[in-house]
N, C-alpha and C positions, 0 to 999 in steps of 0.2 A: 139428774140433769134432764131438762126437757128436750124432746126431739127437735132437731134443727132441720128445716127444709128450705131450700133456696127459692127465691122468688123467680129466678131465671137462671138457666145453666150458663148463659154467657154474660151474666151481670158484670158491670164494670165498677171500678173504684171511682168515687166521686171526689173531685178536687176540692180543696178549701176555697174560700171566697177570694175575691180579687185582692192582690197585694195593695198595700198603701201606696199612695201616689209617690211617696219618696222613693219607693223601690223602682217605680217606673222611670224616674228621672235620675236614679242613683248613678247609672253608668255615665250619663251626660255630666253630672256634677263631678264625678271622679275624673273624667277626661279634661274638663275645664280646669280642675285643680292641678292636674298633671302639667298642663300647658303653663299655668301660672307658676308652678314650681320650677319648670324649665326656664322660664323668664328670669326668676330670681337667681337660679343657678348661673345663668348666662351673665347676669350682672355681677355675681360674685367672681366669676372667672375673669371678667374684664378688669375688675377692681384688683384681684390678686396678682394679675399680670401687668399692672400699669407701667412697670419699669422694663418690661420685656418687649422686644421687637421681633417681628416675623423673621427677619434675616437671622437673628440670633438662634431661633428655633431650628431653621433649616441648616444652619452651620453646625449646631449640636447634633442634629440628625446625621449629617454627613460625616461627622467625626466619630460616630459610634463604630467600634472595632468589629471586624467580622467574627472574631472569637466570641464576643458578647452575643452577636446575632446567632451564631451556631449554638451556643449554650441555651439561648432563649428557645430556639426551635427544639432542642433536645428536651427541655423541661416541658414544653408544650406537648410533645409526644407522651411524656410520662404522665402528665395531667390527664390527657384523654384516655390513656390506658386505665388509669384509676377510675375515671368516670364510667367506663363500661361495667365496673364491678358494682355500681349502684343497681343497675338492671339485673345483673346476675344474682346479686343478693336478694332483690325483690322476688325474683322468680324462685329462688331456693326457698325463701320464706313461705311462698305460696305453694311449694311442692310441685312446681312445674319445671319440666326439663325441655330446653330448646338448645339447638346447636350453638356453641359459643360464637361461631363465625357470624351467624345471623343476628344474635343478640348484640355482638360488638358493633356490627355495621349499623344496626338500628340505633344503638346508644350513641355512637360516634356522630351519626347524622343528626340525631335529635339535639345533641349539645352544640353541634356546629351551627344548626339553625337557631336554636334557642338563645345561645350566647350572642349571636349576631343580629337577629331580627327581634326576638324577644316579645312578640305580640301575636295575637289573633291566629288566623289559620296557618301562619308560617311558624308556629310554635313547636317546641319539642313534643308536647302532648299530641298534636296532630300527627307528627311523624310516628310516634309509638303506636297510636291507634290504628293507623293504616297498615303498618308493618306487622304488628302482632296479631291483628285480625286475620291477615293472610297466613300467619303461622299457627292459627287454630285457637288462640286465646279468646275467651268470652269477653264481652264488653266490661262486665263487672271485674273480671280479672285484670284487664288492662287498666281500668280505673284504680284498682288496688296497687298495681305497679307504679302508676303515676303518683298516687298518694304516698307510697312508700319512699320513692326516691326524693320527693319534695320534702317529706318530713325528715328523712335521713340527712339531707343536705342542710336543712334549716337548723336542726338540733346540733349537727356537727359543726356548722359555722358558729353557732352560739357558744359551743364548748371550746372550740379553738380560740375564739376571740377572748373569752373569759380567762382561759389558762394563760394566754399570751400576756394579758394585762397583769395577771398575778405575778408573772415572772419579771416583767420589765415596766412596772407601774411608774417609776421615776422618769424613765425616758418618755413615756406617753404623756405624763403630767407636764413636762417641759414643752410639749407640742400643743397640748390642749388648754393649758392653764387651769385644769382641774387638779386639786391636791391629790398626791399619790395615795394617801390613806383612803380617800373617798373612792378612788378608782378600784383599789384593792377590796374594799368592803362590798361594792357592787358586784365585782367579779366573783368574790367568794360566795355571795348569796346565790348567784346564778349557778355556780358549780355545785353548791350544796343542794339546790333544788333538783338539778339534773341527776346527781348521784342518788338522791332520795327516790326519784322516779324510777331509775334503773333498778335499784334494790327492791322497791315496792312491786315492780312488775316482773321480777325475775321468774323464769319458767312460764312466762305467758300469763301471769296473774293479772287481774283487772284492778286498776286504780279507780276508786270511787271518791268523788269530791261532792258531797251533797247528793243531789239527784243525777249528777253527771257521771257516767261511766266511761273511762278512757282505757282502751286496750293498746298497749305498746308492745313492741317485739321483746322477746326474752333477752336476758342479759348477754347471752352469747352472740345473738344476732346484732344487738345494739353495739356491743364492743367491736365487732367486726366492721360494722358500718362506720363507727367512729374512726377506726384506723384508716378506712378508705377515704373518709373526708379529710383527715389529717394529711394523707399523701396527696390528695387532689389539691388542697389549698396550699400546701407547702410547695408543690411543683408549680402551680399557676402563679403564686406570689414570686417564686424565683424567676419566672419568665420576665417580669417587670424589674425585679431587683438587679439582675445581671445587666440590664440595659441602663440602669442609673449610674451616675458617677461614683467612683470608689469613695467609700467613707461617708456617704450621704446619711446613713443610718445603720444601726446594727440589724442583722437579719431578724432576730426575734421581735424587735420593736416594729420593724416593717411588716412582719406577718400580722401583728395586731392591727396596724393601720389598714393594711390590705383587707383584712376580714371585715372591718367596719365599713370600708368603702364598698365592698361587694354587697354587704347586707343592705346598706342604704340605697345602692343602685337597684337592687331587687325590689325593695319596698316602694321605691318611687314609681314603678311601673312605666318609666320612660323606656322606650325601645333600647335594649342593650345597656341600660343605665347611662346612656350617653349624656355627658356633662356632669351628672351627679358624681359618678365614680372619679372623674378627673378633678372635680372641685375638692373632694376630700383628700386626694393624693397631693394636689398642689398646696392645699392649706397645711397639710401635715409636714411636707418636706420643704416648703418654700423658705423656711428660716434656716434649714440645715445645708442647703446647696442652691445652686443657680436654678432659678425657675425655668429658664430657657432649656436647660439640660433635662429637667423633669418633663417638660412638654414634649421635647423630642423623643424621650423614652416612651411616653404615653402613646404617641403616634405609632411608633414601632411596635409597641405592645398590642395595640388594636389590630394592626396588620398581621402580626405573627400569630396571636392567640385567637383572633376572630376570623379574619379573612382567609388566612392560609388553610386552616382545617376545612372551611367551607369549600374552598377551591379544590382541595384534595378529594373531598367527598363527591363533588361534581365530576371530577376527572374519573373517579372510580366507577360511578354509575354510568358514565358515558362509555367507558371501556367495556362494561357489561353489555351495553346495547350494541356495540360494534362486534361483540362476540369473539373477539380475538383471544380472550382469556378463558373461554368457557367451552372447551372441547372435551372436558372431563365431566362425567355425570355428577361427581361430588360437588360441583359448583352450581348445580341447577337450583338448589335452595337459595343460595346467595343471589343468583340472578333474579329469582322471583321477588325477593325482598327489594333488591335494587330497583326493579321495575316500578314498585310501589313508591319508592322514595324519590325517584328521578324528578317528577313534576315539582314537588315541594322544594327540593334542593335547587333546581334550576330557577324556580320562582324567587327563592331567596337571593340567589346570585343576581337575578335581574333587579330586585329591590335594592341590593347593595350597590350595584353599578349605577342605578338611577341616583342614589344618594351621592355616589362619587362624582357624577356629572354635575350635580347641584353644588357640591362643595368646591369643585374645581373652577366653577364659574365665579367664585368670590375670592379666589387666591390668585396671586400674580404669576405670570409666565416668566420663566428664567430668561435673563437678558440674552444669553446666547441663542436661545430658541427664537426670541423676538427678532434678533438680528438676521437669523437664517430665514425666517418667514418673510421679512420685509423685502428680501431679494426676489421672492417668487410669488407672494400672495398679496394682492391689492388690499389696502386697509379696509374698504367696505366689505370685502369678502371675509376678512378676519373678524371684523366687528359682528357681521351677521352670523358667522359660525359660532362665535362665543355666545351670543344671545340665544340662538336657536338650540345650541347644545344643552343649555340649562333647561329649556322647555322640554327637550327630548328626555332629559333625566326625569322630569315630572311624569311624562308620558310613560316611561319605562316602569316607574313605580306603579302607575295605574294598571299597566299591562301585566305586571307580576301577579296580580290577583287572579286574572284570567288564566295565566299559566299554571297556577296552583290548582285550578279547576279543570285543567286539560282542555280548554276551549280551542277549537281550530282557528277561530278568528284572532285569538290572543297570540297563537303561534305565528301566524302571518304578520301581525302587527309587531311582535317581538323581533322577528327577523328584519323587517323593514327599518324599525327604529334603531336597532343595533348597527345595521349597515350604515345608515346615514350618520348616526352618532360617531361611529368609528372614523368616517371621513372628516367630520367636523372636528374631532379631537386632534386630528393631524393638522387641519387647516388653522385652528385657533392657537395651538401651543406645541405642536409636534409632541403630544403626550403619548409616548410609546407604551408606557405601562398601562395607561387607561385604554389605549387601543388594543393592547394584548388581551386584557380582560374582556373587552367587547368581542374580540375574535373568539375567545373561549366560549362566550355565551352563544355566538352564532353556531359554532361547531357543535355545542351541546344540543341546541335546538334541532339542528339537522340530524344528529345521530339519534335523537329520540322522537323523530317525527311521527312514528306509529302510535305514540301515546296520546297525541292531541287530535282526537277524532270526534269530539263532541261538537255538534253543529250549532254554534252560537258565536256571536261577535263579542269582543271583550267589552263593548259598551252596553251589552244587554242587561247588566245588573247595576243596581245602585251600589256605590261604595259605602260601607258601613261606617259608623262613627269611629270605631277604633282605627280603621284605615285612614280616614280623614284626619284624625288626631295625630297619628304617626307622621303623616305628611306635613301637618302643621308644625309638629315638633322639629322635623328636619329643616323647615323654613326658618323657624326661630333660631335654631342652632347655626344655620347658614348666616343669619343676620349677626349673630354673636361673632362668628369667625370673621365676617366682613369688618365689624368694628375693631376687632383685635388687629387684623392685618393692616388696616388703613387708619390706625388711631391718630396718626400725625397729620392726616389730610384735613385741610380747612374746608369743611362741608358747606356748600352753597348751591343755589338753584342752577348756577351755570354748569355744574358738573354733569347734569343730565344731558347736556348738548355738547359735551367736550369729546371730540373724536380724534384722538392722536395715538400714534404707535405706542408711546410710553404711558398713556393715560389709563392705568390699570383700575384705579378706583372708580371712575365713571362706568367702566364695563361691568364691574361688580355690582354697582348700584342699579344699573339698568337690568341686570340679570335677576337681582332680588325682586325688583318691581315686577318684572315679567312673571317670575315664579308666584308672587303674591296674587297677581291677576289670574294666572292660570289655575292656581289652587282654588281661588274663589269661584271661578267658573265651574270647575269640577265639582266642588261642594254644592253649588247651586243646582247643577244638573242632577246630582245624585240625590239630593234631599227634596227637591221641589218638582221634579218632572212627574207628570201623571203616569199612572199605570198604563202599560202598553196594550193590555188586553183585558177582557172581562169574561166571566164565566156565563155559560148559557143557563137558562132557567130549568131546562129539562132535557133528558136524553131522548132523541127520536126513537120511534118504535122499531125501525129497522136496525139501529145500533143496539138496542136492547136485545133484539132477537139474535144478533151476531154474538153478543156477550154471553147469552144463555147457552148458545150452541158450543162456544168454547169451554164454558164451565162444565158441560156434560162430558167433555173428553179428558178432564183432569181428575186427579184423585183427591181433590180438596172440596169437601162438601159445603163448607161455609161460603164458597163462591156463589152459591144460589141466592145469597142476600142481594145480588144484583137485580133479582126479580122484583124487588120492592119498588124500583123506579124512583126512589128518592135521592139517588146518587148519579153524578155525571160519570161518563165512561170515556176513557182515553185508550185508544188502540195503538199497538206497536205499528211500525211502518209497514210490515208485511202482513198485518192483520191476524197474526197467530196468537196474540196475547192482549190482555187489557188490564187496566187499573180502574177501580171505582173509587170515587172521591167526593167529598163535599167541602163546603166552605163555611167557616165560622169565624167572625172577627177578622183578624189578619192572618189566619191560618188556613191553608189549603191542605186538607187531610185525606190521604189515601188510606183506604181500609185494606189491610193485609198486604202481602207481597203481590207482585204481578201474577195474574192468573194466566198460565200458559207455559210453553217450553222455557227452560232456564237460559238458553242461549240468547234470548231476546230481552232478558231482564235488564241488563246494564243500559241498553239503549232506551228502554221504556222508562226506567227509573230517572235517567237524566232528562228525558223529554218532559217528564212530569215536573221535575225541579225547575227546569227552564220556564215551563208554563206558569208555575206558581210565582216565580220571581218576576216574570213579565207582568203579572197581575198585581204586583205589590204585596205578595203574601209570603209567609214563611212556609216552606214545604215540610210536611209532616207525614211520616209513614207509621200507621198505627197497627198494633198487633202483628208485627212482622216476626218471622221465624229465624233461627240461627242460619238457615241456608242462604239467606240474602245479606247477612251482615257485612261480608267483604265488599259487596256492591255499594252498600250505603256508605261504608267507610271510604271507598274509592271516590265517592261523590262529595266527600267532605262533611258528611253527617255523622253524628255520634248516636250510639244506641243506648237507651236507658230502659232498664228492666221494668216491665209492668206487672208480671206475675207468671203463673205457670199454667199450661194447657194440659188437661187430663185426657189421656188417650187409653182406651181399653183394647186389648188384643183379643178380638173376637175369635180368631182361629183357635186359640188355646183356652177359650172360655168354658169353664165348667163350674157348676154350683156345688161340686163335691168338695169335701175337706172342711176343716175347722174354721178357716177364715171366712167362709161363706155361710156359716151356720145361722147368724142373725138374719141375713137376707132371706135364707130359705124359710126360716120360721115366719118372717114377716109376710112373704109371698103366700105361704100356706094359710096363714090366718086371714089374709085378704080374700083368698078364694073361699074359705069357710064362711066369711062374712057376706058372700054373695057378689063379689067383684068379678067381672069378666073382662078380658083383654081382647082387642081385635084391631086390625089394620084396615083403614078405609082407603081404597085406591083413589088416585087423583080424579078419575071420572065420576066417582060417587060422592066426592066431597061437597059439591054444591047442594046436594039433597039434605045435608046435615049442618049446613052453615048456620042456620038459625039456632040450632041446639048448641053449637059451639060458641056462638056469640053470647048466649045466655050464661054459659059457664064463665066466659071471659069477663063479662060485665060484673058478675058476682065476685069474681076474684079481685078485680080492680077496686070494687067498692069495699070489699072486706079489708084489703091492704091499704086503702086510702091512697092508691097509686094512680098514675096516668101512663098512657102509652109512651114508650121511648122511641128510639129510631136509630138510623145510621148503622151501627154495629148490631142492632137488635131488631127483630121483626115487629111489626105492628099488626093488629087484627083488622085487616082489610079483606073483604070477601074475595076480591080479585087475586090478591096475593096468596091467601090461604088455599085457594082452589088449584094452585099450580104444583103442589107436592102432596104426597100421601100424608095421612094423619093417623096417629095411634090414639086410641080412645079406651077409657075404662067406663063400663056400664054398671049401674047398680039399680036393680029392680027395673030393668029395661030403660033406664035413663042415663044419658051421658053425664058423668060427674067429674071427669078429668080428661084432658087431651094433651097431646104434644104434636106439633107440626114437624114433619121430617124434612131433612135436607139430604138428598142423595144425588149421586152422579152415575153416569153409565158405566164407569170403570169398576164400581163396587169396591174400590179401595178403601172408602171411608163413608160413614154415615153419621149424621148429627141431628140434633133437634134444635128448633128455634123457639117458638112460643111453647111454654109449658104452664098450663093453668088448671086449677081444680076448684070445685065448689066448696064453700065453707063447710057444708054438711057431708063431704066425702069421708068415708071410713078412714080411721087412722092407718097409716102405712100405705096409703094409696099410691103415693109417688114412688116409694121404693118398689112396690109391685109393678108399677108402670115401667120403670127402668129395667128391672130384671126381665120382665116379659119381652120388652122391646129388644133388648140385647140378644136374648135367645132367638127371637124371630129373625133378627138381622144375621146372626151367625148361621142359622139354618138356610137363609136365603143366599149365602155365599159372600157376605160382606166381611172384610178383613179387620177393620178397625171401627171403633165407635168413639166419636169426639164428644166428651162431656162438657166442653167449654173451658174457659179460663177462670182460675182462682186468682182474683186481683191481689197484688202485693205479696203473693206467696213465693217462697224460695229465694228471698233476698239474702245476700251474703252476710254471714256472721263473722267474717274474718276480722282480725284486729285492724288491718289496714284497708278495709272496704271503703269505697268512696262515699261521699256525703249522701248522694241519692239513695244508696242502699241502706244507710243508717236511718234516714228519714222513713223510707218505706217499711223497714223492719219495725221501727217504733210505732208507726201507724197501725201495722198489722197486729202488733202485740197489744196495743192500748186503745185502738179505735173502734171497739165493739159498740160503743155508745152511738156511733154515727152510721156504722155499716157492719154487717155480720161477716167480716172477713174470715175469721176462724171457722165459723159455722159452715160457710159455703165450701171451704176446703175440706172440712170434716165430712160433709155430705158426699162430695165427689170421691174422697178417699175410701169410702165404704165399698166402692166397686173395684178397688185395687188397680188403679190405672198406672200407666207410665207418665211421668211429668216432664213436659217439655217447656223450656222458657219462651216467653214472648216479650217483645221489645217495642219501644217507640223510637224511631230514628228521626232526629231533628238536629238543627244546629246547636252549638254550645251557648255559653253565657246564660242569660235568663230565659232563653227560648223554650227549654223543656217545661218550665213551670207554666208559661203562657200557653204553650201548645196543649198541655194537659187540661188546663182550664177550658180552652176552646173545644177540645174533644168532649169534655164533660157536658158543656152547654149544647153541643151539637147532638149528643145522644139524648140528653134530657129535654131538648126542645127549648133551649134558652134558660135564662136565670130563673124564671118562674117555674119552669119544668123541673129544674134541679131542686128548688126549694120545696116543691110539692111532691117530690119523689118521682 
């Protein structure tokens, strides 16, 4: 096998070419399709309930017995207990031990948020990422947990649904119109495939289908998770079943219908499956019982199974903030997790209350309440309160995004909106339950005030398409509810101007119109407003000097890359730390973690994120260490593994022993061949710059390469002369060199540019590295940074996330495009410790776009990447 030498110790993985345009617009297409689906579902609901009146639904709701409500609450508790075992099963499969109380709180909160909001940053994945990062899990491990619970639930749902249909196919056939034999055949095929997969992958074996390899949990783990899913689905289905009229359907048949409804709701990507789930249930049960009773049960089900757990989770984390329950040390871990979950839970509560205000604007006020209000509240005040309360609901949804990001401006806005909305809820309808939940939101915000310290207004960020789509979905569903409630009203233009105490339909129409105009204004502002700021072209000399001075006080040698002057610098408010960054396309990319004391990292990270978003860019943190992952997670970013950094322990470096034999022989042969090693001090570098330039030019020509940038140094005389240089001479001629990166702490040293002449003796680079490390060890340096091996160290676990699977595949089979294995093998010869490095960025398609932008920034654009 020929010897492999790296072109650069800090070489980066090159991304693939730009994705097809369909991928760029895929999310927009999916969101438009979701809205279209919701409109179709809304039409189906109106059609299925054409014989039902709103009064019938409220009567059925009032007639539900408290015994049924109590049973529903009990089954909800059982379901959420079962849900916690998805996470404990995933952690057990990954051989990770965490306190059950922490895992249970995280899982409970994740499902409370995911079941209720079901999209974007208010999802269960974001909850798990923030909590488990604080509990010490790596990003790839958290991704594996999320993948495990998703796969376990999906396969369990499919299994339960198929087995249920096998058992009660005739009952389902009478509801769907599909022959029982066909239903049983399809269900049997599904069960057969699942049984085959379980048997084929028993004991962790790999299932291969063509070129695709699929690793699934062993049979013991799979069977355990199947039982968990059965318990979860059985309990959650029972929540709705006990609320339905007696004799509506047998429980096994209902379990099958419920499983299908849940599955379709998940696949629709509509927040919480709103409308899709209800349509399936109404369609299945409408022929067996009164539709008004089914609708009443669905309303109670949504409240008990969705809103109640979220409320309990919020109350729990608020209690932790008040510290009344945390006088014992055993609770400190729970309090740490609760502190991470509080903003997301409260943001979800704000989102739900915003939706509640929207829906209440299109439903009539009870007659008794109207009579009471007429005696004390003038009609214009009541009309104004009704209209403005709906707009406040929309505003509260907008604010919920800022609350999830812990913005101080969003906190103040949330308090103000909730207070005014509470007053309006009393003035428009004496809505005590609505007012009670708004009061809970206010208390929650006050109790967690210390968490909202990020200096930004809630209007400082554009709302993303998923947020705008979720708001549009709520508006569509509000329109459906309006048409259902006032289906007997004779609609005409005069309704817009009808202001009477009993004129409920005109109030609802005006509220929907106001919501539509308000949503349109928010969307226009979010999508069309110009960027609030712009990046400077260069960093002033005084700022550069300050950054260099800070870098010399830190133990991170790569901080010296700030000397290149090709990156902007952002300082912390107290001036003790800085970030260096560049811009490519729509990405604003920070290189490394903040340089400076860790106590200022959170503030500086968030300032950078705000700066990026104000400029219309996605914030990206490139090559960050595990030490900062909790800060990036807290800021709402996700970490994606890039590779591993090789660190040699110089304090214990010795070339004795069998593992160093090859390097000893190489070094000895190089010395016999006439190579000599020396260090050129900074003051003497200008005298040899021309000789170094000749070596550099020859190296670039030989490799048909061009200078890189950003995370890599370039050969500029002014930059080269700022640090020492290690050189190899052959016959009094410099044939190889490496520029050094060092700091005043001597904690770490590294190299930047490493180049050699094509005619340098074989083994020259090994000799250079060995000699340099021995020199640094003798000079008192503790570690030597060999740079990053791209795509190395990706997880091989069965449940590893897609990002890791792609990275591992490229590492194994991408030698045609980049010497991934060879680069790691070269660094491995020096027996380093490997430390993971990550890219922190938002979710969705952002990681791919960010990695492309980083590649172009390092390579100097598309031409630079194509020309190496």
